[in-house]
DRENTORKOL-3810 file (N, C-alpha, C; in nm, 4 decimals):
REM DRENTORKOL-3810
@n.u->0.0890; n.v->-0.1189; n.w->-0.0028; ca.u->0.0103; ca.v->0.0044; ca.w->-0.0042; c.u->0.0767; c.v->0.1189; c.w->0.0026
@n.u->0.2031; n.v->0.1236; n.w->0.0772; ca.u->0.2895; ca.v->0.2303; ca.w->0.0694; c.u->0.3409; c.v->0.2615; c.w->-0.0652
@n.u->0.3646; n.v->0.1756; n.w->-0.1553; ca.u->0.4123; ca.v->0.1860; ca.w->-0.2874; c.u->0.3049; c.v->0.2660; c.w->-0.3653
@n.u->0.1714; n.v->0.2315; n.w->-0.3630; ca.u->0.0734; ca.v->0.2900; ca.w->-0.4237; c.u->0.0672; c.v->0.4301; c.w->-0.3825
@n.u->0.0771; n.v->0.4701; n.w->-0.2576; ca.u->0.0615; ca.v->0.6043; ca.w->-0.2067; c.u->0.1898; c.v->0.6757; c.w->-0.2565
@n.u->0.2968; n.v->0.6180; n.w->-0.2607; ca.u->0.4196; ca.v->0.7010; ca.w->-0.3113; c.u->0.4082; c.v->0.7129; c.w->-0.4615
@n.u->0.3650; n.v->0.6163; n.w->-0.5235; ca.u->0.3473; ca.v->0.6385; ca.w->-0.6708; c.u->0.2307; c.v->0.7463; c.w->-0.7051
@n.u->0.1331; n.v->0.7510; n.w->-0.6382; ca.u->0.0364; ca.v->0.8551; ca.w->-0.6420; c.u->0.0883; c.v->0.9953; c.w->-0.6190
@n.u->0.1525; n.v->1.0101; n.w->-0.5167; ca.u->0.2297; ca.v->1.1318; ca.w->-0.4782; c.u->0.3224; c.v->1.1793; c.w->-0.5899
@n.u->0.4121; n.v->1.0836; n.w->-0.6418; ca.u->0.4991; ca.v->1.1249; ca.w->-0.7477; c.u->0.4172; c.v->1.1774; c.w->-0.8752
@n.u->0.3031; n.v->1.1114; n.w->-0.9080; ca.u->0.2295; ca.v->1.1570; ca.w->-1.0257; c.u->0.1680; c.v->1.2930; c.w->-0.9894
@n.u->0.1140; n.v->1.3118; n.w->-0.8726; ca.u->0.0582; ca.v->1.4430; ca.w->-0.8408; c.u->0.1645; c.v->1.5512; c.w->-0.8447
@n.u->0.2814; n.v->1.5130; n.w->-0.7951; ca.u->0.3819; ca.v->1.6134; ca.w->-0.7910; c.u->0.4254; c.v->1.6566; c.w->-0.9463
@n.u->0.4437; n.v->1.5515; n.w->-1.0294; ca.u->0.4741; ca.v->1.5970; ca.w->-1.1594; c.u->0.3615; c.v->1.6763; c.w->-1.2420
@n.u->0.2363; n.v->1.6264; n.w->-1.2181; ca.u->0.1204; ca.v->1.7147; ca.w->-1.2681; c.u->0.1162; c.v->1.8571; c.w->-1.2108
@n.u->0.1382; n.v->1.8674; n.w->-1.0750; ca.u->0.1368; ca.v->1.9976; ca.w->-1.0212; c.u->0.2576; c.v->2.0843; c.w->-1.0741
@n.u->0.3713; n.v->2.0175; n.w->-1.0933; ca.u->0.4820; ca.v->2.1008; ca.w->-1.1494; c.u->0.4434; c.v->2.1540; c.w->-1.2897
@n.u->0.3897; n.v->2.0717; n.w->-1.3718; ca.u->0.3475; ca.v->2.1242; ca.w->-1.5053; c.u->0.2383; c.v->2.2348; c.w->-1.4993
@n.u->0.1416; n.v->2.2161; n.w->-1.4094; ca.u->0.0435; ca.v->2.3283; ca.w->-1.4031; c.u->0.0979; c.v->2.4600; c.w->-1.3377
@n.u->0.2035; n.v->2.4373; n.w->-1.2482; ca.u->0.2577; ca.v->2.5455; ca.w->-1.1791; c.u->0.3599; c.v->2.6271; c.w->-1.2600
@n.u->0.4437; n.v->2.5561; n.w->-1.3507; ca.u->0.5596; ca.v->2.6172; ca.w->-1.4148; c.u->0.5075; c.v->2.6581; c.w->-1.5601
@n.u->0.4176; n.v->2.5893; n.w->-1.6220; ca.u->0.3790; ca.v->2.6221; ca.w->-1.7606; c.u->0.2244; c.v->2.5944; c.w->-1.7769
@n.u->0.1273; n.v->2.6738; n.w->-1.7063; ca.u->-0.0074; ca.v->2.6550; ca.w->-1.7356; c.u->-0.0473; c.v->2.6745; c.w->-1.8794
@n.u->0.0127; n.v->2.7741; n.w->-1.9526; ca.u->-0.0293; ca.v->2.7970; ca.w->-2.0977; c.u->-0.0029; c.v->2.6778; c.w->-2.1774
@n.u->0.1212; n.v->2.6237; n.w->-2.1524; ca.u->0.1683; ca.v->2.4947; ca.w->-2.2291; c.u->0.0750; c.v->2.3888; c.w->-2.2021
@n.u->0.0170; n.v->2.3671; n.w->-2.0848; ca.u->-0.0831; ca.v->2.2674; ca.w->-2.0573; c.u->-0.2153; c.v->2.2857; c.w->-2.1250
@n.u->-0.2553; n.v->2.4165; n.w->-2.1475; ca.u->-0.3757; ca.v->2.4444; ca.w->-2.2257; c.u->-0.3574; c.v->2.4157; c.w->-2.3637
@n.u->-0.2352; n.v->2.4472; n.w->-2.4198; ca.u->-0.2076; ca.v->2.4267; ca.w->-2.5596; c.u->-0.2053; c.v->2.2614; c.w->-2.5840
@n.u->-0.1476; n.v->2.1925; n.w->-2.4951; ca.u->-0.1504; ca.v->2.0480; ca.w->-2.5051; c.u->-0.2817; c.v->1.9863; c.w->-2.5079
@n.u->-0.3768; n.v->2.0398; n.w->-2.4131; ca.u->-0.5162; ca.v->1.9893; ca.w->-2.4090; c.u->-0.5903; c.v->2.0343; c.w->-2.5465
@n.u->-0.5628; n.v->2.1462; n.w->-2.6041; ca.u->-0.6249; ca.v->2.1891; ca.w->-2.7238; c.u->-0.5657; c.v->2.0782; c.w->-2.8326
@n.u->-0.4419; n.v->2.0568; n.w->-2.8431; ca.u->-0.4099; ca.v->1.9559; ca.w->-2.9304; c.u->-0.4598; c.v->1.8270; c.w->-2.9181
@n.u->-0.4797; n.v->1.7835; n.w->-2.8001; ca.u->-0.5522; ca.v->1.6532; ca.w->-2.7714; c.u->-0.6946; c.v->1.6367; c.w->-2.8174
@n.u->-0.7498; n.v->1.7660; n.w->-2.7899; ca.u->-0.8975; ca.v->1.7662; ca.w->-2.8448; c.u->-0.9014; c.v->1.7539; c.w->-3.0007
@n.u->-0.7937; n.v->1.8042; n.w->-3.0663; ca.u->-0.7980; ca.v->1.8071; ca.w->-3.2055; c.u->-0.7691; c.v->1.6664; c.w->-3.2724
@n.u->-0.7223; n.v->1.5765; n.w->-3.1936; ca.u->-0.6758; ca.v->1.4398; ca.w->-3.2484; c.u->-0.7993; c.v->1.3526; c.w->-3.2398
@n.u->-0.8040; n.v->1.2637; n.w->-3.3367; ca.u->-0.9149; ca.v->1.1649; ca.w->-3.3353; c.u->-0.9039; c.v->1.0756; c.w->-3.2146
@n.u->-1.0243; n.v->1.0089; n.w->-3.1662; ca.u->-1.0261; ca.v->0.9331; ca.w->-3.0530; c.u->-0.9245; c.v->0.8126; c.w->-3.0632
@n.u->-0.9196; n.v->0.7584; n.w->-3.1777; ca.u->-0.8357; ca.v->0.6435; ca.w->-3.1984; c.u->-0.6970; c.v->0.6807; c.w->-3.1690
@n.u->-0.6357; n.v->0.7834; n.w->-3.2102; ca.u->-0.4990; ca.v->0.8383; ca.w->-3.1747; c.u->-0.4896; c.v->0.8663; c.w->-3.0456
@n.u->-0.5779; n.v->0.9200; n.w->-2.9669; ca.u->-0.5809; ca.v->0.9429; ca.w->-2.8238; c.u->-0.5727; c.v->0.8052; c.w->-2.7455
@n.u->-0.6436; n.v->0.7239; n.w->-2.7911; ca.u->-0.6310; ca.v->0.5922; ca.w->-2.7349; c.u->-0.5025; c.v->0.5293; c.w->-2.7576
@n.u->-0.4494; n.v->0.5344; n.w->-2.8690; ca.u->-0.3007; ca.v->0.4857; ca.w->-2.8930; c.u->-0.2042; c.v->0.5663; c.w->-2.8047
@n.u->-0.2093; n.v->0.6824; n.w->-2.7983; ca.u->-0.1221; ca.v->0.7579; ca.w->-2.6947; c.u->-0.1362; c.v->0.7167; c.w->-2.5563
@n.u->-0.2620; n.v->0.6880; n.w->-2.5184; ca.u->-0.2821; ca.v->0.6453; ca.w->-2.3792; c.u->-0.2237; c.v->0.5108; c.w->-2.3605
@n.u->-0.2489; n.v->0.4145; n.w->-2.4611; ca.u->-0.1858; ca.v->0.2849; ca.w->-2.4501; c.u->-0.0310; c.v->0.2871; c.w->-2.4472
@n.u->0.0320; n.v->0.3776; n.w->-2.5210; ca.u->0.1742; ca.v->0.3984; ca.w->-2.5355; c.u->0.2233; c.v->0.4442; c.w->-2.3924
@n.u->0.1339; n.v->0.5443; n.w->-2.3314; ca.u->0.1925; ca.v->0.5847; ca.w->-2.1954; c.u->0.1690; c.v->0.4740; c.w->-2.0947
@n.u->0.0709; n.v->0.3946; n.w->-2.1025; ca.u->0.0507; ca.v->0.2786; ca.w->-2.0210; c.u->0.1626; c.v->0.1779; c.w->-2.0216
@n.u->0.1999; n.v->0.1419; n.w->-2.1457; ca.u->0.3043; ca.v->0.0419; ca.w->-2.1708; c.u->0.4505; c.v->0.1118; c.w->-2.1203
@n.u->0.4646; n.v->0.2282; n.w->-2.1515; ca.u->0.5872; ca.v->0.2945; ca.w->-2.1034; c.u->0.5984; c.v->0.3007; c.w->-1.9562
@n.u->0.4950; n.v->0.3392; n.w->-1.8884; ca.u->0.4929; ca.v->0.3248; ca.w->-1.7422; c.u->0.5133; c.v->0.1859; c.w->-1.6819
@n.u->0.4484; n.v->0.0810; n.w->-1.7451; ca.u->0.4892; ca.v->-0.0537; ca.w->-1.7014; c.u->0.6292; c.v->-0.0948; c.w->-1.7211
@n.u->0.6883; n.v->-0.0517; n.w->-1.8413; ca.u->0.8405; ca.v->-0.0788; ca.w->-1.8660; c.u->0.9172; c.v->-0.0052; c.w->-1.7530
@n.u->0.8805; n.v->0.1198; n.w->-1.7224; ca.u->0.9652; ca.v->0.1853; ca.w->-1.6234; c.u->0.9516; c.v->0.1292; c.w->-1.4909
@n.u->0.8412; n.v->0.0757; n.w->-1.4504; ca.u->0.8160; ca.v->0.0133; ca.w->-1.3229; c.u->0.8983; c.v->-0.1256; c.w->-1.3312
@n.u->0.8838; n.v->-0.1983; n.w->-1.4376; ca.u->0.9640; ca.v->-0.3287; ca.w->-1.4545; c.u->1.1155; c.v->-0.2921; c.w->-1.4311
@n.u->1.1601; n.v->-0.1942; n.w->-1.5138; ca.u->1.2979; ca.v->-0.1510; ca.w->-1.4890; c.u->1.3499; c.v->-0.1282; c.w->-1.3516
@n.u->1.2585; n.v->-0.0511; n.w->-1.2772; ca.u->1.3042; ca.v->-0.0092; ca.w->-1.1462; c.u->1.3167; c.v->-0.1388; c.w->-1.0536
@n.u->1.2212; n.v->-0.2271; n.w->-1.0824; ca.u->1.2209; ca.v->-0.3460; ca.w->-1.0041; c.u->1.3531; c.v->-0.4382; c.w->-1.0515
@n.u->1.4027; n.v->-0.4339; n.w->-1.1662; ca.u->1.5074; ca.v->-0.5084; ca.w->-1.2111; c.u->1.6460; c.v->-0.4420; c.w->-1.1557
@n.u->1.6284; n.v->-0.3071; n.w->-1.1276; ca.u->1.7494; ca.v->-0.2429; ca.w->-1.0757; c.u->1.7677; c.v->-0.2597; c.w->-0.9225
@n.u->1.6596; n.v->-0.3232; n.w->-0.8628; ca.u->1.6668; ca.v->-0.3527; ca.w->-0.7236; c.u->1.5735; c.v->-0.2855; c.w->-0.6330
@n.u->1.4765; n.v->-0.2195; n.w->-0.6838; ca.u->1.3685; ca.v->-0.1536; ca.w->-0.6072; c.u->1.2797; c.v->-0.2663; c.w->-0.5655
@n.u->1.2485; n.v->-0.2973; n.w->-0.4443; ca.u->1.1630; ca.v->-0.4031; ca.w->-0.3928; c.u->1.0723; c.v->-0.3374; c.w->-0.2888
END
């Protein structure tokens, strides 16, 4: 459970940094996402999911337990 809380905290920190440091960039990115077809947004989401899983796998391979 502690790992889940830490992961959630890290996600919130990164998201918060993006909004705090570059809110106009976030708005432009959201506009870009709105202009993409749903299928492309789905592929981007799946790519992010797989990338996240690979990063977690790599962290465990490097000794994070």
